Structure formats: C-alpha cells, structure tokens
C-alpha positions in Angstrom: 43.4 47.2 -23.3 40.8 48.1 -20.6 37.9 46.9 -22.7 39.5 43.6 -23.0 40.0 43.8 -19.0 36.3 44.7 -18.6 35.3 41.6 -21.0 37.3 39.3 -18.8 35.7 40.9 -15.5 32.2 40.4 -16.7 33.0 36.9 -17.9 34.4 35.9 -14.6 31.8 37.1 -12.5 29.0 35.6 -15.0 30.7 32.1 -14.5 30.9 32.4 -10.8 27.1 33.6 -10.6 26.0 30.9 -13.0 28.0 28.2 -11.2 26.7 29.2 -8.0 23.1 29.8 -8.9 23.1 26.1 -10.6 25.0 24.4 -7.9 22.7 25.8 -5.2 19.5 25.1 -7.2 20.4 21.8 -7.9 21.3 20.7 -3.9 17.9 22.7 -2.8 15.9 21.0 -5.4 17.4 17.4 -4.4 17.1 18.2 -0.9 13.5 18.7 -1.5 12.9 15.9 -3.5 14.4 13.6 -0.5 12.6 15.4 2.2 9.4 14.9 0.0 9.9 11.0 -0.2 10.8 10.8 3.7 7.5 12.8 4.3 5.4 10.6 2.0 7.0 7.5 3.8 6.3 8.6 7.2 2.9 9.6 6.5 1.9 6.5 4.7 3.3 4.1 7.2 1.7 5.9 9.8 -1.8 5.8 8.3 -1.5 2.5 6.9 -0.2 1.2 10.3 -3.0 2.2 12.3 -5.3 1.1 9.8 -3.5 -2.4 10.0 -4.1 -2.4 13.7 -7.7 -1.8 13.0 -7.8 -4.6 10.6 -6.3 -7.0 13.2 -8.7 -5.8 15.8 -11.7 -6.7 13.3 -10.3 -10.1 12.3 -9.8 -11.0 16.0 -13.5 -9.8 16.7 -14.5 -12.7 13.8 -12.2 -15.3 15.6 -13.9 -14.5 18.8 -17.2 -14.8 17.0 -16.2 -18.3 15.4 -15.5 -19.6 18.9 -19.1 -18.8 20.0 -19.9 -21.0 17.4 -17.6 -23.7 17.5 -17.5 -24.0 21.4 -21.5 -24.2 21.3 -22.4 -27.5 22.9 -25.3 -27.8 20.6 -23.5 -27.4 17.6 -21.0 -29.8 18.7 -23.6 -32.8 19.5 -25.1 -32.1 16.2 -22.2 -32.6 14.3 -21.6 -35.9 16.0 -24.8 -37.0 14.1 -25.2 -37.7 10.4 -28.6 -36.4 10.2 -29.4 -32.6 9.8 -30.5 -31.1 12.9 -32.4 -28.0 12.9 -31.4 -26.8 16.1 -28.2 -25.2 14.4 -30.1 -23.1 12.2 -31.4 -20.5 14.9 -27.6 -20.1 16.0 -26.1 -19.4 12.7 -29.0 -17.0 11.8 -28.7 -15.2 15.4 -24.9 -14.7 14.8 -25.3 -13.4 10.9 -27.8 -11.2 12.0 -25.8 -9.4 14.7 -23.1 -8.4 12.2 -23.5 -6.8 8.7 -20.0 -7.8 8.0 -20.6 -11.2 7.8 -22.3 -12.4 4.6 -22.8 -16.0 5.3 -21.9 -19.0 7.8 -21.1 -22.6 6.6 -20.4 -25.6 8.9 -19.3 -29.0 7.6 -19.4 -32.1 10.0 -17.2 -35.3 9.7 -20.1 -37.3 10.1 -21.7 -35.9 6.9 -24.3 -33.2 7.6 -23.7 -29.7 6.2 -25.2 -26.3 7.7 -25.5 -22.8 6.5 -27.1 -19.4 7.0 -30.4 -18.9 5.1 -28.8 -16.8 2.5 -26.4 -19.8 1.2 -27.4 -22.8 -0.2 -25.8 -25.8 -2.3 -22.8 -26.5 -0.2 -20.4 -29.2 -1.4 -20.2 -32.3 0.7 -17.1 -32.3 2.9 -15.8 -35.0 1.1 -15.2 -32.9 -1.8 -14.0 -29.9 0.1 -11.1 -32.3 1.8 -9.8 -33.0 -1.8 -8.4 -29.3 -1.9 -4.6 -29.8 -1.3 -4.7 -26.7 1.1 -7.9 -27.6 2.6 -6.4 -31.3 3.4 -3.1 -29.8 4.8 -5.1 -27.3 7.1 -7.0 -30.1 8.7 -4.1 -32.4 8.8 -1.9 -29.7 10.9 -2.6 -30.4 14.7 -1.1 -27.1 15.8 -3.3 -25.1 13.2 -6.8 -24.4 14.5 -7.9 -21.9 12.2 -6.7 -19.8 9.0 -7.7 -16.8 7.0 -7.7 -17.3 3.2 -9.3 -15.8 0.1 -11.7 -18.2 -2.0 -14.5 -17.9 -4.3 -18.0 -19.7 -3.5 -17.0 -22.1 -6.7 -14.8 -24.1 -4.3 -17.4 -24.2 -1.8 -21.0 -24.7 -3.0 -22.5 -26.0 -6.5 -23.6 -23.9 -9.0 -22.6 -20.4 -7.3 -24.3 -17.0 -8.7 -21.4 -15.2 -7.3 -18.0 -16.0 -8.0 -16.2 -12.7 -6.8 -13.4 -13.3 -4.2 -14.5 -13.6 -0.6 -12.5 -13.5 2.7 -12.8 -16.8 4.6 -12.4 -17.3 8.4 -11.8 -21.2 8.5 -12.0 -22.7 12.0 -11.6 -26.4 13.1 -14.4 -27.4 15.3 -13.1 -29.7 17.9 -14.3 -31.5 21.2 -13.0 -31.3 24.4 -10.4 -34.3 23.5 -9.3 -32.5 20.5 -11.0 -34.5 17.9 -12.1 -32.9 14.7 -16.0 -33.0 14.5 -16.1 -30.5 11.3 -15.3 -27.2 9.8 -16.8 -23.6 10.1 -16.4 -21.0 7.7 -17.1 -17.4 8.1 -17.7 -15.4 5.0 -16.9 -11.6 4.7 -16.8 -9.3 1.8 -13.2 -9.0 0.8 -14.0 -5.2 0.1 -14.0 -4.9 3.9 -10.5 -5.7 4.2 -9.5 -3.3 1.5 -11.5 -0.5 2.8 -9.3 -0.3 6.1 -6.1 0.7 4.1 -8.0 2.9 1.3 -7.7 6.8 1.6 -9.5 9.3 -0.1 -8.1 11.9 -2.6 -8.1 14.6 0.0 -5.6 12.8 2.1 -2.0 14.2 2.7 -0.6 11.9 0.3 -3.6 11.3 -1.9 -5.7 8.4 -3.2 -4.0 5.0 -2.8 -4.6 1.8 -4.1 -5.0 -1.7 -2.3 -4.1 -5.2 -3.2 -4.0 -8.6 -1.7 -0.9 -10.8 -2.5 -1.8 -14.5 -2.0 0.7 -17.1 -0.8 0.9 -18.5 -4.5 2.0 -15.2 -5.8 -1.3 -14.2 -7.3 -2.0 -10.2 -7.1 -5.9 -9.6 -6.3 -7.0 -5.7 -7.0 -9.8 -3.8 -4.9 -10.7 -2.0 -8.1 -9.8 -1.9 -11.9 -6.5 -0.8 -12.4 -4.3 -0.6 -15.5 -2.4 -3.5 -16.3 0.7 -1.6 -16.4 0.4 -0.8 -13.0 -0.2 -4.6 -12.0 3.2 -5.1 -13.9 4.9 -2.5 -12.1 3.8 -3.9 -8.8 4.4 -7.3 -9.6 8.3 -6.3 -10.6 8.6 -4.4 -7.4 7.6 -7.3 -5.2 9.9 -9.7 -7.0 12.8 -7.6 -6.0 14.3 -7.5 -2.5 13.0 -5.0 -0.2 13.8 -4.2 3.7 11.6 -4.9 6.3 10.6 -2.5 9.0 11.5 -3.6 12.7 8.1 -3.0 14.0 5.8 -5.4 15.5 3.5 -5.3 12.3 6.1 -7.2 10.2 5.9 -4.3 7.5 7.9 -4.6 4.3 8.5 -1.5 2.0 9.4 -1.5 -1.7 10.1 1.8 -3.8 9.1 2.1 -7.7 9.8 4.8 -10.1 6.7 6.4 -9.1 5.5 5.6 -5.8 5.7 3.4 -2.6 4.8 -0.1 -1.8 3.7 -1.2 1.8 3.2 -5.0 2.7 1.3 -6.0 5.7 1.1 -9.9 6.6 -2.1 -11.1 7.5 -2.3 -13.5 10.8 -2.8 -17.0 10.4 -2.5 -16.5 6.6 -0.1 -16.8 3.9 -1.7 -13.8 2.0 -0.4 -9.9 2.4 -2.0 -6.5 2.2 -0.2 -4.5 -0.6 -0.8 -0.9 -0.4 0.4 1.2 -3.1 1.1 4.9 -2.4 1.3 6.8 -5.5 4.0 9.7 -5.6 2.3 11.4 -8.7 0.8 14.5 -6.2 4.0 14.9 -4.9 6.0 14.8 -8.3 3.5 17.5 -9.5 4.4 19.8 -6.8 8.0 19.3 -7.3 7.6 20.0 -10.9 5.9 23.2 -10.0 8.7 23.9 -7.8 11.1 23.3 -10.6 9.6 25.5 -12.7 9.3 28.3 -10.1 13.1 27.8 -9.4 14.1 28.1 -13.1 12.0 31.5 -13.3 13.5 32.8 -10.1 17.1 31.8 -11.2 16.6 33.4 -14.7 15.6 36.7 -13.2 18.5 36.5 -10.6 20.9 35.7 -13.6 19.7 38.8 -15.4 19.6 41.0 -12.6 23.2 40.1 -11.7 24.0 40.2 -15.3 22.8 43.9 -15.3 25.1 44.6 -12.1 28.0 43.2 -13.3 27.9 45.3 -16.3 27.4 48.5 -14.3 29.8 47.3 -11.9 32.6 46.3 -14.8 31.7 49.8 -16.3 32.5 51.8 -13.3 35.7 50.4 -13.1 36.8 50.4 -16.8 35.4 53.6 -17.9 37.6 55.8 -15.5 40.6 53.7 -16.0 40.1 54.0 -19.9 39.5 58.0 -19.6 42.5 58.0 -17.4 44.6 56.5 -20.0 43.2 58.6 -22.8 44.2 61.6 -20.8 47.8 60.3 -19.8 48.2 59.6 -23.6 47.1 63.0 -24.8 49.3 64.6 -22.2 52.4 62.7 -23.3 51.7 63.5 -27.0 51.6 67.2 -25.9 
C-alpha cells in the first residue's frame, strides 16, 4: 500500500518538475529569440541609417560639383555652338582630377557637339541618347533638373570596353531663361555606392549584403551571390512590409533567415537593399538551446534523485510503522 503511495508521490513531483522546467525553458528561449531579433534590427537600422546619411552627403557633393560645370559660362557658350570647342576639356579634366570617385564626365549639346573627359571616347550622338524612353521623359520634364540612374556604357558610347553597371548623375544644362542647352553626366563606380552600406565580419551583427533595386524591379548585386538568395530577397520584396516613420523613408522586410532594409535614393526610382543575415544570431541561439538542454537534463536528474530520497524518507517510516502495528496486533 505504502509502496504505491510512494510511487504516486514520485510521479506527481516528477511531472510537476518536468512541466515547470519545460515551460520555463521554452518561455526563456522564446524571449531570448525575440530580444535577439529586436537587437539585430536596432543595430542594423542604426548602422545603415547613418551610412545612408553619408551616402546622401556624397551624392549631394556630386550634385554641387555638377553645378560648377553646368553653370559655367564657358561651358554654356560652347554648347550653343555646333562645332567642338576645346575650352571645355580643361574644365572637365580639372574636375575629374580633383576627385578619384568621378570616373568620367560626359556632355552632350543640343547643337550637336559632344564632350568627355580624356579617359572616355566614342560617345553616341545626342540624337541617339534621346531615343531612350527614360531619357526622353527626363528631358521633357520641366520640373526635374537632375536624376540618378544606373546604366552601363553600352547605352552611352560606341563599342564600350567595360559593360559593368555604373552610377550616373545626369543634369540638364540650362541657360538663364530655362532653355536646355545640353546634358551633363557624371560617372561613378557603383561599388562606391555599395561600400557605404557594407559591413565586415567583425561587426556586431556580422557581414551584410548590399543590392540595388531598380525602378523596373531588376535586382542588381554588389557581389556574386547564390541564386537562392536572390530569389529569397525577390520574394520578400514582393510582399507588403512596414515602413518606418523616420526621414530616410526606410522600409523593412523580414525573411526566415534575416532582415531586409530598403533606403530610397534621392531623385531616383532606385532603392538600396541591405540584407542583414541572421545566421550568426541563429548560431548563438542554437548554442544557447543546447546549453539549456544540458542544464535542464542535469537539473531533472538532480530533482529526480531528491524526489526519490524525499519519497523514501516519508514512505519508509510509514511502512515500518505499519509493519510494527501489524505484528503487534498478531501477538
């Protein structure tokens, strides 16, 4: 009788301890997982947000540089002439040599002449450039004076040797009356744009990935990435996501393995896409889970031993008392 009572005590206590340990461990792990994701989001938004501001400063500097060229009276007077004017070349070379970030400078005049820095040749005529639908829309928009776009040299010059995508600042050159005299284009290595958002492996949330989402939905990558990652990001971008309320216009998307942040570029339909991988965080969580399993197993075994000792300390005296009473009654 008392043996059955002891087994019931052990069973109840073991079930209680098992449920308590399992429930508390589950709640603790989920809480750690949620806090880790929040920390990942906060750190990544803080870092990329600051880098986005640096990007805007860089782009603003290039826009100011373009104004030095487009507002130059020598340049404007030369663009009114159909013949080539050698006075523009020293101006372009001076601007390009002042910054290693500017790869090339192009100028097309409505009158027919075309100019470029010395490292560029074979520009297409302005009549061919204007056939592009996007360029035609840009030139026809009276309110838009400049735009940022991503193109390769195939759309700008004959037989280009480098077909990699470039970041271009395109500016209308206008006289005091607002008449368009030509088009100015500054060429920048697109890797310069990506470099602002990239982080190294030693950062708090690990190495990230940077892409450019064009207005037509095309996703350009900063480096070679597996096709499955491009599909994952493309699928995430196609789903609705929340937008932050800060001045940067940040948009967020969550995936199964990370976080996607989108920053719009000024005067452009393109967006910078930063993929923050959660692989490092998930690896830490897995290690934490295994540690918890080991500790819970040790705690369970300890409590099982204590419960066995406790039930024995209660049941054994009762059993001995029962046997003594039984023997006394027989006597």
